[in-house]
N, C-alpha and C positions, 0 to 999 in steps of 0.2 A: 776748713773750719779753724777757728781761734783760737789757740788752748793759751790761759792762762795759768799761770801757777801762783796758787792760792799761798800764802805766807800765815802765819799764825804766833802771835803776841805767847810769850811765856805764861798768862793768865786765860789764855783760850785754850791752848794745847793742856795745859794743866785740867780745864773744863770735860774736857774730849778723854784726858786718860785718867778721870776720876782720883785724881790726886791734886794736894795742895801746890801753890805758885813755887816754893819752897824746894819742893821734893823735883819739878820740873828743872828747877835751876841747877840744884845737886846734880839730876842726872847730865844734864849741857856741862856744868865743868868737871864730871867723871869721862866725859866724851861716849857717853851710853846713849846720848842724843845729839845729833848732828844740830847746832846752829849757829847763827850768822849776825853780825851787826846791822845795822839798817836804821837811819837816820837816827841815831842815838839810841834804837831800842833792840833787844835780843828778839828777834825770831826763826820760826822753823818754818825749814819748804815744808807745803803740803806734801809732796811725794816723799821727802823723809820721814815726816811723821805718820801717811799711811802705813809706809814699810815700818815703821816701829810698833804700828798697832797692832798690824796684823803678826809678826812676830809674837809681839805680848800675848796677843787674843788665844794660842795654842796652849798658855801655861796661866789660867787667871791666878791670882794672888788671894782673892778674896772667895773661901769655901762657899760663902751663904751665897753668890753673884746665880747659881745657877738655881736655887731657889726664890729668888726674888720675881716677881712675877713685874713682867715690864707693861708701859701705859704706852698709850697708841699711839704717840710720839715719837719718836727716839732719835736725836741728834746726834751726829757724826760725822764720819771721815769717810771718802771712798777710799778704799786697798784695792780695788781691782776692778777692770771693766776688760769684759772680751765683747765683742761684737763681730757680725759678720753685716752683711747688706741688707737684712730684715730685722733681726734679733739684737738685742744686746743683755747680758748678765751682766749684772754692777752687784756688787760686793761692799758695805759699808760696815764698819764697824764703829758702833754705838754704844762706849761704855765694855764690860763686858760681852755683850750680844754680837755676835756677827749675822747681819741679815743681809739676805739675798735676794735681787727683783730681777725679775725678765720683764723687758718693756722692749719697744720698737727702737732700733738704730735711731731712727729719726731722734725721738724725744729723748734720749741719753744725748746725742751731738749738741741739740738743742739747748739741754741743760746745762752743758760744760762737764758734765760728767769725765774724771779720770782722776785717777790715782791722786790723792792729797787735797782734791775737791770738798769743803762743806756740804753736807747733804742732811736732810731729814728723812725719816723713811716714818711714814703714816701706816699703821697698819691695822687695818678692816678686815674682819672674816679672817680670809685666809689670802687675800690680796693684800698687798704692799705698795705704795703710793710713793714716789720719790719727789723730793723738790729743793730748791735751794732758798737758804733761809735769806 
């Protein structure tokens, strides 16, 4: 399986983190969020962003986040994948929400789901469908 590391521009990282571009730039300048230059642009590697999102998810900064109802399509970033030969457990951080989906290991591999990959969790009743944008 070919593993491609997704990278995110500052504006994309800001959208996934639910903050402004300037906030992300301040975090990068302060060393809080690792980033690098790529072709004149500042980018954050997907696995670094996933680790940051997972660490921050434990302490939501917005107390209203728990009371806001989610829509049925939640864009986010994969923070963890645990797979065996048959099944995979995929964790996605979608803004302040952590979404966990169980799917076949084959589907997770075909979608290229790995920490740092962009994904969309589609919620329908008690099922969660994960797709790449």
